[in-house]
PASEBA-1860 file (N, C-alpha, C; in nm, 3 decimals):
! residues 166
1> MATETGGT> 12.907/8.532/11.955/12.970/8.451/11.854/12.910/8.475/11.720 ~ 12.989/8.510/11.624/12.935/8.544/11.496/12.971/8.443/11.399 ~ 12.873/8.392/11.324/12.900/8.294/11.216/12.860/8.357/11.092 ~ 12.926/8.319/10.988/12.896/8.380/10.856/12.814/8.290/10.765 ~ 12.698/8.322/10.726/12.619/8.243/10.638/12.564/8.337/10.529 ~ 12.621/8.321/10.410/12.571/8.396/10.298/12.588/8.545/10.309 ~ 12.688/8.592/10.387/12.708/8.730/10.397/12.642/8.799/10.516 ~ 12.567/8.722/10.593/12.499/8.784/10.705/12.557/8.725/10.830
9> ASTQGEDQ> 12.559/8.809/10.932/12.621/8.767/11.061/12.513/8.726/11.163 ~ 12.541/8.623/11.246/12.447/8.594/11.354/12.508/8.627/11.479 ~ 12.430/8.702/11.564/12.485/8.742/11.696/12.381/8.699/11.789 ~ 12.424/8.645/11.902/12.337/8.602/12.016/12.220/8.522/11.976 ~ 12.241/8.428/11.880/12.137/8.336/11.835/12.030/8.399/11.747 ~ 12.042/8.523/11.707/11.944/8.592/11.617/12.012/8.612/11.486 ~ 11.936/8.578/11.374/11.991/8.608/11.242/11.952/8.748/11.211 ~ 12.053/8.820/11.159/12.025/8.954/11.111/12.040/8.955/10.954
17> VADTRRPS> 11.939/8.996/10.885/11.935/8.995/10.745/11.929/9.135/10.696 ~ 12.014/9.175/10.611/12.026/9.314/10.559/11.919/9.326/10.448 ~ 11.850/9.432/10.449/11.756/9.452/10.342/11.831/9.525/10.229 ~ 11.844/9.452/10.118/11.924/9.505/10.007/11.837/9.571/9.899 ~ 11.708/9.578/9.924/11.624/9.641/9.825/11.649/9.795/9.826 ~ 11.639/9.847/9.699/11.661/9.983/9.686/11.528/10.063/9.729 ~ 11.544/10.187/9.778/11.416/10.255/9.810/11.340/10.297/9.690 ~ 11.210/10.313/9.705/11.120/10.349/9.596/11.152/10.486/9.561
25> LGLGRLVM> 11.174/10.511/9.427/11.200/10.645/9.376/11.109/10.674/9.263 ~ 11.100/10.793/9.227/11.015/10.843/9.109/10.869/10.816/9.117 ~ 10.812/10.736/9.027/10.679/10.711/9.014/10.610/10.659/9.140 ~ 10.686/10.566/9.209/10.633/10.501/9.329/10.607/10.604/9.437 ~ 10.697/10.697/9.456/10.688/10.805/9.557/10.573/10.902/9.518 ~ 10.557/10.924/9.387/10.445/11.007/9.347/10.313/10.942/9.382 ~ 10.301/10.815/9.356/10.172/10.740/9.391/10.149/10.747/9.533 ~ 10.252/10.711/9.615/10.231/10.726/9.757/10.192/10.867/9.804
33> AAFWVFGA> 10.268/10.967/9.754/10.230/11.103/9.795/10.092/11.134/9.754 ~ 10.046/11.096/9.630/9.905/11.126/9.587/9.803/11.070/9.687 ~ 9.832/10.944/9.726/9.729/10.878/9.820/9.737/10.952/9.954 ~ 9.858/10.987/10.014/9.864/11.051/10.137/9.795/11.194/10.130 ~ 9.828/11.268/10.030/9.763/11.406/10.018/9.616/11.396/9.997 ~ 9.568/11.309/9.907/9.426/11.298/9.881/9.347/11.244/10.004 ~ 9.410/11.141/10.082/9.346/11.099/10.200/9.338/11.192/10.307 ~ 9.444/11.277/10.319/9.445/11.384/10.420/9.330/11.490/10.384
41> WVTTNAVV> 9.323/11.525/10.261/9.225/11.620/10.212/9.089/11.574/10.238 ~ 9.058/11.450/10.198/8.918/11.395/10.213/8.889/11.397/10.364 ~ 8.978/11.341/10.444/8.951/11.320/10.588/8.936/11.458/10.650 ~ 9.016/11.550/10.625/9.009/11.685/10.682/8.869/11.749/10.641 ~ 8.829/11.738/10.512/8.698/11.794/10.476/8.590/11.721/10.552 ~ 8.600/11.590/10.570/8.489/11.523/10.634/8.481/11.556/10.782 ~ 8.598/11.579/10.846/8.596/11.613/10.991/8.542/11.753/11.002 ~ 8.573/11.845/10.921/8.517/11.975/10.924/8.367/11.979/10.902
49> DLVHGGPG> 8.326/11.905/10.802/8.185/11.892/10.773/8.113/11.825/10.894 ~ 8.170/11.738/10.961/8.112/11.671/11.069/8.102/11.766/11.199 ~ 8.208/11.848/11.220/8.203/11.935/11.329/8.116/12.056/11.298 ~ 8.127/12.119/11.185/8.053/12.230/11.152/7.931/12.213/11.071 ~ 7.895/12.092/11.051/7.775/12.063/10.978/7.651/12.094/11.050 ~ 7.554/12.150/10.970/7.426/12.185/11.034/7.340/12.069/11.050 ~ 7.213/12.088/11.039/7.114/11.982/11.057/7.096/11.892/10.935 ~ 7.192/11.903/10.834/7.187/11.815/10.720/7.210/11.670/10.747
57> ALGPVLVA> 7.207/11.591/10.643/7.218/11.442/10.655/7.360/11.407/10.701 ~ 7.359/11.314/10.792/7.491/11.269/10.849/7.556/11.161/10.758 ~ 7.474/11.092/10.686/7.518/10.975/10.609/7.631/11.021/10.511 ~ 7.616/11.112/10.430/7.728/11.156/10.330/7.857/11.187/10.403 ~ 7.845/11.259/10.516/7.957/11.295/10.590/8.041/11.175/10.638 ~ 7.961/11.076/10.690/8.026/10.955/10.742/8.085/10.882/10.623 ~ 8.015/10.875/10.502/8.080/10.809/10.397/8.208/10.876/10.352 ~ 8.206/11.014/10.354/8.334/11.084/10.320/8.441/11.053/10.422
65> LFAGIVYL> 8.407/11.048/10.553/8.506/11.012/10.655/8.560/10.880/10.634 ~ 8.470/10.773/10.605/8.519/10.646/10.584/8.609/10.641/10.457 ~ 8.573/10.710/10.350/8.661/10.711/10.228/8.792/10.765/10.258 ~ 8.799/10.879/10.340/8.929/10.939/10.369/9.014/10.849/10.452 ~ 8.954/10.778/10.550/9.035/10.681/10.633/9.082/10.569/10.549 ~ 9.005/10.523/10.451/9.048/10.413/10.364/9.163/10.456/10.280 ~ 9.156/10.580/10.223/9.268/10.641/10.154/9.392/10.640/10.232 ~ 9.382/10.687/10.359/9.500/10.693/10.436/9.563/10.553/10.473
73> VAALALTH> 9.474/10.462/10.494/9.516/10.316/10.508/9.593/10.263/10.388 ~ 9.529/10.297/10.270/9.593/10.257/10.145/9.726/10.321/10.130 ~ 9.732/10.448/10.162/9.867/10.516/10.157/9.969/10.450/10.248 ~ 9.927/10.418/10.365/10.017/10.345/10.462/10.063/10.212/10.406 ~ 9.968/10.148/10.346/10.002/10.010/10.281/10.098/10.027/10.156 ~ 10.075/10.127/10.081/10.163/10.150/9.965/10.297/10.189/10.011 ~ 10.297/10.264/10.120/10.435/10.313/10.173/10.510/10.202/10.232 ~ 10.448/10.116/10.309/10.515/10.012/10.386/10.559/9.902/10.290
81> NGRRMRRI> 10.477/9.847/10.205/10.512/9.754/10.101/10.550/9.619/10.158 ~ 10.509/9.583/10.270/10.531/9.444/10.315/10.427/9.356/10.265 ~ 10.445/9.221/10.286/10.344/9.121/10.234/10.200/9.156/10.283 ~ 10.188/9.164/10.418/10.056/9.191/10.474/9.997/9.328/10.434 ~ 10.095/9.429/10.432/10.046/9.558/10.396/10.009/9.569/10.254 ~ 10.069/9.490/10.166/10.026/9.481/10.021/9.890/9.424/10.015 ~ 9.853/9.327/10.091/9.716/9.272/10.096/9.614/9.376/10.132 ~ 9.644/9.448/10.243/9.565/9.558/10.299/9.549/9.653/10.181
89> GWVCVAVE> 9.662/9.692/10.120/9.658/9.790/10.005/9.556/9.752/9.897 ~ 9.569/9.622/9.859/9.479/9.571/9.755/9.334/9.588/9.797 ~ 9.299/9.552/9.916/9.159/9.568/9.966/9.118/9.711/9.970 ~ 9.197/9.795/10.021/9.164/9.942/10.039/9.150/10.001/9.898 ~ 9.239/9.975/9.807/9.232/10.035/9.665/9.119/9.984/9.595 ~ 9.082/9.848/9.612/8.961/9.798/9.557/8.836/9.860/9.609 ~ 8.829/9.891/9.734/8.713/9.955/9.799/8.702/10.104/9.736 ~ 8.819/10.164/9.725/8.824/10.299/9.670/8.787/10.307/9.518
97> TVGPLLVG> 8.813/10.186/9.454/8.768/10.181/9.312/8.622/10.166/9.303 ~ 8.565/10.074/9.383/8.420/10.040/9.372/8.334/10.153/9.436 ~ 8.384/10.219/9.540/8.312/10.327/9.614/8.246/10.431/9.523 ~ 8.327/10.504/9.447/8.266/10.613/9.363/8.169/10.563/9.261 ~ 8.198/10.440/9.206/8.111/10.382/9.101/7.972/10.346/9.162 ~ 7.984/10.282/9.272/7.856/10.237/9.341/7.772/10.354/9.393 ~ 7.838/10.444/9.462/7.760/10.558/9.515/7.716/10.655/9.395 ~ 7.804/10.668/9.309/7.762/10.744/9.185/7.645/10.686/9.111
105> LMGVGIPQ> 7.641/10.558/9.090/7.529/10.493/9.021/7.399/10.506/9.108 ~ 7.418/10.487/9.242/7.304/10.496/9.330/7.246/10.634/9.335 ~ 7.328/10.743/9.310/7.281/10.877/9.319/7.235/10.934/9.183 ~ 7.233/10.854/9.074/7.179/10.908/8.944/7.027/10.934/8.962 ~ 6.992/11.063/8.949/6.860/11.096/8.953/6.807/11.117/9.095 ~ 6.887/11.097/9.197/6.844/11.109/9.335/6.927/11.222/9.389 ~ 6.880/11.348/9.403/6.960/11.460/9.454/7.004/11.436/9.600 ~ 6.933/11.367/9.683/6.967/11.351/9.822/7.100/11.276/9.832
113> VSDPRTPW> 7.132/11.193/9.735/7.255/11.107/9.742/7.365/11.185/9.665 ~ 7.336/11.253/9.565/7.441/11.318/9.477/7.465/11.463/9.519 ~ 7.392/11.527/9.594/7.411/11.666/9.631/7.514/11.688/9.734 ~ 7.521/11.619/9.847/7.619/11.652/9.953/7.761/11.626/9.905 ~ 7.857/11.710/9.953/7.991/11.696/9.904/8.059/11.569/9.970 ~ 8.082/11.468/9.888/8.160/11.346/9.932/8.253/11.313/9.817 ~ 8.354/11.233/9.849/8.448/11.198/9.741/8.383/11.089/9.647 ~ 8.286/11.026/9.697/8.223/10.917/9.613/8.086/10.957/9.548
121> GAFGADYW> 8.029/11.064/9.595/7.906/11.114/9.542/7.928/11.173/9.400 ~ 7.839/11.152/9.307/7.843/11.202/9.174/7.971/11.156/9.106 ~ 8.018/11.037/9.129/8.132/10.986/9.071/8.261/11.059/9.097 ~ 8.254/11.131/9.212/8.372/11.207/9.252/8.381/11.350/9.190 ~ 8.269/11.398/9.145/8.271/11.528/9.075/8.313/11.646/9.171 ~ 8.286/11.635/9.293/8.333/11.738/9.388/8.477/11.749/9.418 ~ 8.538/11.632/9.388/8.685/11.627/9.403/8.757/11.608/9.265 ~ 8.700/11.670/9.167/8.759/11.672/9.032/8.781/11.529/8.972
129> YIPLVLPV> 8.698/11.443/9.006/8.702/11.295/8.961/8.830/11.230/8.999 ~ 8.906/11.285/9.091/9.019/11.218/9.147/8.980/11.071/9.203 ~ 8.868/11.063/9.273/8.833/10.933/9.330/8.806/10.824/9.221 ~ 8.788/10.864/9.098/8.779/10.761/8.992/8.912/10.723/8.934 ~ 9.006/10.818/8.929/9.137/10.797/8.868/9.244/10.740/8.969 ~ 9.247/10.796/9.084/9.353/10.758/9.174/9.353/10.611/9.219 ~ 9.231/10.547/9.248/9.234/10.403/9.275/9.283/10.317/9.157 ~ 9.251/10.357/9.039/9.309/10.285/8.915/9.455/10.292/8.915
137> VGLVWLWW> 9.512/10.411/8.943/9.650/10.432/8.946/9.713/10.338/9.057 ~ 9.646/10.331/9.179/9.691/10.250/9.278/9.685/10.099/9.253 ~ 9.585/10.053/9.177/9.572/9.914/9.131/9.694/9.885/9.044 ~ 9.708/9.978/8.944/9.822/9.957/8.846/9.946/9.944/8.915 ~ 9.969/10.036/9.017/10.106/10.042/9.092/10.113/9.914/9.169 ~ 10.016/9.868/9.236/10.031/9.751/9.318/10.065/9.628/9.230 ~ 10.002/9.625/9.109/10.040/9.508/9.023/10.185/9.533/8.964 ~ 10.206/9.647/8.922/10.347/9.674/8.864/10.457/9.653/8.964
145> SNPRRIVE> 10.440/9.688/9.091/10.549/9.672/9.187/10.537/9.555/9.262 ~ 10.462/9.449/9.217/10.458/9.318/9.292/10.596/9.252/9.288 ~ 10.648/9.235/9.405/10.781/9.165/9.414/10.782/9.027/9.338 ~ 10.677/8.956/9.356/10.671/8.828/9.299/10.686/8.825/9.143 ~ 10.605/8.919/9.086/10.604/8.940/8.937/10.740/8.993/8.897 ~ 10.804/9.079/8.965/10.926/9.133/8.932/11.032/9.026/8.930 ~ 11.032/8.937/9.035/11.133/8.831/9.043/11.109/8.727/8.920 ~ 10.975/8.694/8.893/10.951/8.605/8.784/11.006/8.665/8.643
153> LAEQVERP> 10.988/8.792/8.630/11.036/8.853/8.510/11.189/8.854/8.508 ~ 11.246/8.879/8.620/11.396/8.876/8.627/11.458/8.737/8.602 ~ 11.384/8.631/8.651/11.432/8.497/8.625/11.413/8.460/8.485 ~ 11.313/8.508/8.411/11.305/8.480/8.270/11.419/8.536/8.199 ~ 11.460/8.653/8.228/11.579/8.720/8.173/11.708/8.643/8.192 ~ 11.723/8.599/8.314/11.850/8.530/8.358/11.864/8.393/8.296 ~ 11.751/8.325/8.278/11.756/8.188/8.219/11.798/8.186/8.080 ~ 11.887/8.090/8.052/11.926/8.085/7.897/11.816/8.014/7.830
161> RHPRHG> 11.797/8.059/7.702/11.688/8.008/7.625/11.740/7.878/7.564 ~ 11.660/7.771/7.570/11.697/7.642/7.515/11.624/7.628/7.385 ~ 11.689/7.582/7.278/11.623/7.562/7.150/11.538/7.444/7.166 ~ 11.422/7.456/7.094/11.326/7.343/7.100/11.385/7.222/7.025 ~ 11.364/7.108/7.088/11.404/6.985/7.036/11.286/6.922/6.961 ~ 11.295/6.898/6.825/11.189/6.852/6.753/11.195/6.717/6.728
END
């Protein structure tokens, strides 16, 4: 039995709602692709270092592996764009923002912390400082693409302006 409510049909007691949102194009896809590519790059380098690493310190390799996994989870969250995934995305991108700053500051003057190749060591110098820039781009994109903010802006445009009554 199909009933019509607001343009959606109900079949067998379940409401089916059509997703009318347009797919992300342009800048959004570039941001997502950047997170996917960088996350894969960091994770691959960390796994190779873990497998082929010699008797060196294990800590920086594990930090690099953690950073790569967090980048991949952030990429997944940016790609999915659901309410829960946006929250996960905010947390992951915040961790990726703080990570290079914290590890970089800890490594100032300490070669044991700043010498091994990690995305967070030496403020991301081994990865062309992408770990400093990409999370900021992710934070800006999460704020810019926030559905709640977009709806509020659209409602302000649609509302007629009322003159002030003095």
